[in-house]
ROKE-7882 format. One record per residue (C-alpha): residue number from 1; residue in one letter; z, x, y. Coordinates in Angstrom, 1 decimal. Layout:
 resi resn      Z      X      Y
  NUM    A      Z      X      Y
...
This chain:
 resi resn      Z      X      Y
    1    X   91.0   78.9  110.5
    2    X   94.5   79.0  110.4
    3    X   94.6   77.1  107.4
    4    X   92.9   79.2  105.6
    5    X   95.2   81.9  106.7
    6    X   98.3   80.0  105.9
    7    X   96.6   78.7  102.1
    8    X   95.6   82.7  101.5
    9    X   99.2   83.6  102.5
   10    X  100.2   81.4   99.3
   11    X   96.8   82.6   97.0
   12    X   99.5   85.4   95.3
   13    X  102.1   81.7   94.3
   14    X   99.4   79.8   92.6
   15    X   98.5   79.0   90.0
   16    X   99.2   79.5   86.2
   17    X  101.2   82.9   85.8
   18    X  101.4   84.2   89.1
   19    X  104.6   85.4   88.6
   20    X  103.3   87.5   85.3
   21    X  100.2   88.6   87.4
   22    X  102.0   89.6   90.4
   23    X  104.1   91.7   88.7
   24    X  101.1   93.2   87.4
   25    X   99.4   94.2   90.3
   26    X  102.9   96.1   91.7
   27    X  103.6   97.7   88.9
   28    X  100.1   99.4   89.1
   29    X  100.7   99.9   92.9
   30    X  104.1  101.7   92.3
   31    X  103.1  103.7   88.9
   32    X   99.7  104.8   91.5
   33    X  102.7  106.1   93.9
   34    X  104.9  107.8   91.9
   35    X  101.6  109.7   91.1
   36    X  101.4  110.8   94.0
   37    X  105.0  111.4   94.5
   38    X  104.9  114.0   91.8
   39    X  101.5  115.6   92.8
   40    X  103.3  115.9   96.6
   41    X  106.5  117.8   94.4
   42    X  103.7  119.8   92.5
   43    X  101.3  121.0   95.5
   44    X  103.9  121.4   98.0
   45    X  107.5  121.3   96.4
   46    X  108.9  117.7   97.3
   47    X  107.8  114.6   96.5
   48    X  105.1  113.3   98.0
   49    X  106.6  110.1   99.9
   50    X  104.2  110.6  102.3
   51    X  101.0  110.5  101.4
   52    X  102.0  108.0   98.2
   53    X  100.7  105.5  100.6
   54    X   97.0  106.8  100.0
   55    X   97.2  105.9   96.2
   56    X   95.7  102.3   97.1
   57    X   92.3  104.4   98.2
   58    X   92.3  105.6   94.0
   59    X   93.8  102.7   92.5
   60    X   91.1  102.0   90.6
   61    X   91.8   99.1   88.3
   62    X   94.0   97.1   91.6
   63    X   90.3   98.0   93.8
   64    X   88.7   95.8   91.3
   65    X   90.7   93.2   91.0
   66    X   91.4   92.5   94.5
   67    X   86.6   92.5   94.7
   68    X   87.4   89.7   92.0
   69    X   89.8   87.5   94.5
   70    X   87.1   88.4   97.0
   71    X   84.3   87.2   94.9
   72    X   86.3   84.0   94.4
   73    X   86.9   83.7   98.4
   74    X   82.8   84.0   98.6
   75    X   82.0   81.8   95.7
   76    X   84.6   78.9   97.0
   77    X   86.7   79.5   93.5
   78    X   90.1   77.5   93.8
   79    X   92.8   79.3   95.8
   80    X   94.6   81.3   92.4
   81    X   94.2   85.0   90.8
   82    X   91.9   86.2   88.8
   83    X   93.5   87.5   85.0
   84    X   94.3   91.2   84.4
   85    X   92.1   91.1   82.1
   86    X   89.0   93.8   81.0
   87    X   90.1   96.9   82.3
   88    X   87.4   99.0   81.9
   89    X   85.6   96.8   84.2
   90    X   88.5   96.4   86.7
   91    X   88.3  100.7   87.0
   92    X   84.6  100.5   87.1
   93    X   83.9   98.0   90.6
   94    X   87.3   99.5   91.8
   95    X   85.3  102.9   91.1
   96    X   82.0  101.3   92.7
   97    X   84.2   99.4   95.5
   98    X   85.8  102.8   96.4
   99    X   82.6  104.5   97.2
  100    X   81.8  101.8   99.1
  101    X   84.6  102.4  101.2
  102    X   84.2  105.7  101.1
  103    X   80.7  105.7  102.4
  104    X   81.7  103.6  105.2
  105    X   85.6  106.2  105.9
  106    X   84.0  109.4  105.5
  107    X   83.1  110.5  109.2
  108    X   86.2  108.8  110.9
  109    X   88.1  110.7  107.5
  110    X   86.6  114.1  107.9
  111    X   87.6  113.9  112.2
  112    X   91.2  112.2  111.1
  113    X   91.8  115.2  108.4
  114    X   90.6  117.5  111.0
  115    X   92.4  117.0  114.0
  116    X   95.9  116.7  111.5
  117    X   95.2  120.4  110.3
  118    X   94.2  121.5  114.0
  119    X   97.8  119.4  115.2
  120    X   99.6  121.2  112.6
  121    X   98.5  124.8  114.0
  122    X   99.2  123.4  118.4
  123    X   99.3  125.4  120.9
  124    X   96.3  125.2  122.5
  125    X   94.5  123.2  120.2
  126    X   97.0  120.7  120.9
  127    X   94.5  118.2  123.2
  128    X   91.3  118.9  120.9
  129    X   93.7  118.1  117.5
  130    X   94.9  114.6  119.9
  131    X   91.3  113.4  121.4
  132    X   89.5  113.8  117.4
  133    X   92.5  111.6  116.1
  134    X   92.2  109.2  118.6
  135    X   88.4  109.1  118.5
  136    X   88.7  108.9  114.0
  137    X   91.0  105.8  114.9
  138    X   88.5  104.1  116.9
  139    X   85.4  105.0  115.0
  140    X   87.1  103.9  111.1
  141    X   88.3  100.3  112.8
  142    X   84.8   99.7  114.2
  143    X   82.7  101.1  111.2
  144    X   85.3   99.4  108.6
  145    X   84.9   96.1  110.9
  146    X   81.7   96.0  108.9
  147    X   83.0   96.7  105.8
  148    X   83.7   93.3  104.3
  149    X   80.8   92.0  105.2
  150    X   79.3   94.5  103.8
  151    X   81.0   94.2  100.2
  152    X   80.0   89.7  100.3
  153    X   76.2   90.8  100.9
  154    X   76.5   93.6   98.2
  155    X   77.7   90.8   95.3
  156    X   75.0   87.4   96.8
  157    X   72.1   90.2   96.9
  158    X   73.4   92.4   94.1
  159    X   71.7   95.6   95.8
  160    X   74.1   98.7   96.7
  161    X   71.7   99.0   99.6
  162    X   72.2   95.8  101.1
  163    X   76.0   96.8  102.2
  164    X   75.1   99.8  104.1
  165    X   72.1   97.3  106.1
  166    X   73.3   96.6  110.0
  167    X   70.7   94.0  111.2
  168    X   71.6   92.4  108.4
  169    X   75.0   92.6  108.1
  170    X   75.2   91.3  112.4
  171    X   73.5   88.8  111.7
  172    X   76.0   87.2  108.6
  173    X   79.3   88.1  111.5
  174    X   77.1   86.6  114.3
  175    X   77.5   83.3  113.0
  176    X   81.2   83.3  112.5
  177    X   81.9   86.2  115.0
  178    X   85.2   84.2  116.6
  179    X   86.9   83.9  113.4
  180    X   85.2   87.0  111.5
  181    X   87.2   88.9  114.6
  182    X   90.4   87.1  114.6
  183    X   90.8   87.8  110.2
  184    X   89.6   91.6  111.1
  185    X   92.6   91.3  113.8
  186    X   95.0   89.8  111.7
  187    X   94.2   92.6  108.6
  188    X   94.6   95.4  111.0
  189    X   98.0   94.0  112.2
  190    X   99.4   93.5  108.6
  191    X   98.1   97.4  107.9
  192    X  100.3   98.2  111.2
  193    X  102.9   95.9  110.2
  194    X  103.0   97.7  106.4
  195    X  103.5  101.2  107.5
  196    X  106.0  100.6  109.7
  197    X  107.9   99.3  106.8
  198    X  106.8  102.5  104.6
  199    X  107.9  104.5  107.3
  200    X  112.0  103.2  106.7
  201    X  114.0  105.9  104.7
  202    X  114.2  105.0  101.0
  203    X  114.2  101.5  100.7
  204    X  109.9  102.1  102.6
  205    X  108.8  103.8   99.8
  206    X  110.2  101.1   97.2
  207    X  108.5   98.0   99.5
  208    X  105.1   99.6  100.0
  209    X  103.3   98.4   96.5
  210    X  104.7   95.2   96.2
  211    X  103.8   95.0  100.4
  212    X  100.0   96.9   99.4
  213    X   99.1   94.6   96.4
  214    X  100.1   91.4   99.0
  215    X   98.2   92.6  101.4
  216    X   95.1   93.8   99.2
  217    X   95.2   90.1   97.8
  218    X   95.5   87.8  100.1
  219    X   93.0   89.5  102.5
  220    X   90.7   90.3   99.9
  221    X   90.7   86.1   99.8
  222    X   90.8   85.5  103.2
  223    X   87.8   87.7  104.1
  224    X   85.5   86.6  101.3
  225    X   86.3   83.1  102.1
  226    X   84.9   84.1  105.5
  227    X   82.4   86.3  105.1
  228    X   81.2   83.1  102.4
  229    X   81.5   80.3  105.0
  230    X   78.6   83.1  107.5
  231    X   76.4   83.1  104.0
  232    X   76.1   79.5  103.0
  233    X   75.1   78.9  106.4
  234    X   71.0   76.8  106.9
  235    X   69.9   80.1  108.7
  236    X   69.3   83.1  106.9
  237    X   68.3   86.3  108.2
  238    X   64.8   87.8  107.8
  239    X   65.4   90.6  106.3
  240    X   67.9   89.3  103.3
  241    X   66.5   87.7  100.3
  242    X   68.7   84.9   99.0
  243    X   71.0   84.9   96.8
  244    X   70.1   86.0   92.8
  245    X   69.6   82.2   91.0
  246    X   68.5   80.2   94.3
  247    X   64.6   80.4   95.6
  248    X   63.9   82.8   98.4
């Protein structure tokens, strides 16, 4: 596992024109963060750096690019970044990935937003706010655990419902449970570190776009490889059809 982790960490620096690819990815992230910061200023009268990291969730070109990286890991393609090309297709696949992610995280997101709203009000609602925030975070960690395998199932079966079948998702995860849990734990830890970096005054918001691009492509490759190892094993779950181009 650690060999694959090290290879994924170096992924953005492999292949031809890697500097150009990384520069485009970081510039895309920076542009969306600046857009969110400006939006916060227009709506609230101050630069919205607190909400600008959320721009990653609607950075559809980057999400589409990350899906291409994930597909490369899933199929065992050479460890290098794809080209930034066919931008309409990147946006289209990014919108799809964002909708799937929203399907996984809608309930926890609503709990967190409600908790934060009650937290601002304070008073007797403070305990309820903290409970909602804690439960929302716990639920998000639990549900999003299945998200990478859901994306892998969709890509191999080419059907949207394949991303939302708990029994099929668990069957794939169970074949590589230890490795999958390890990769997921690393991903969660990296996001915590990124949050700490983003909170650093002045330097944090500037570093966030570059760090966000790096973490997204590294995790996409690592999860793609991990899920690919599970789906390429001889044993197949009873309810999952064979990938396109292979006999059922």
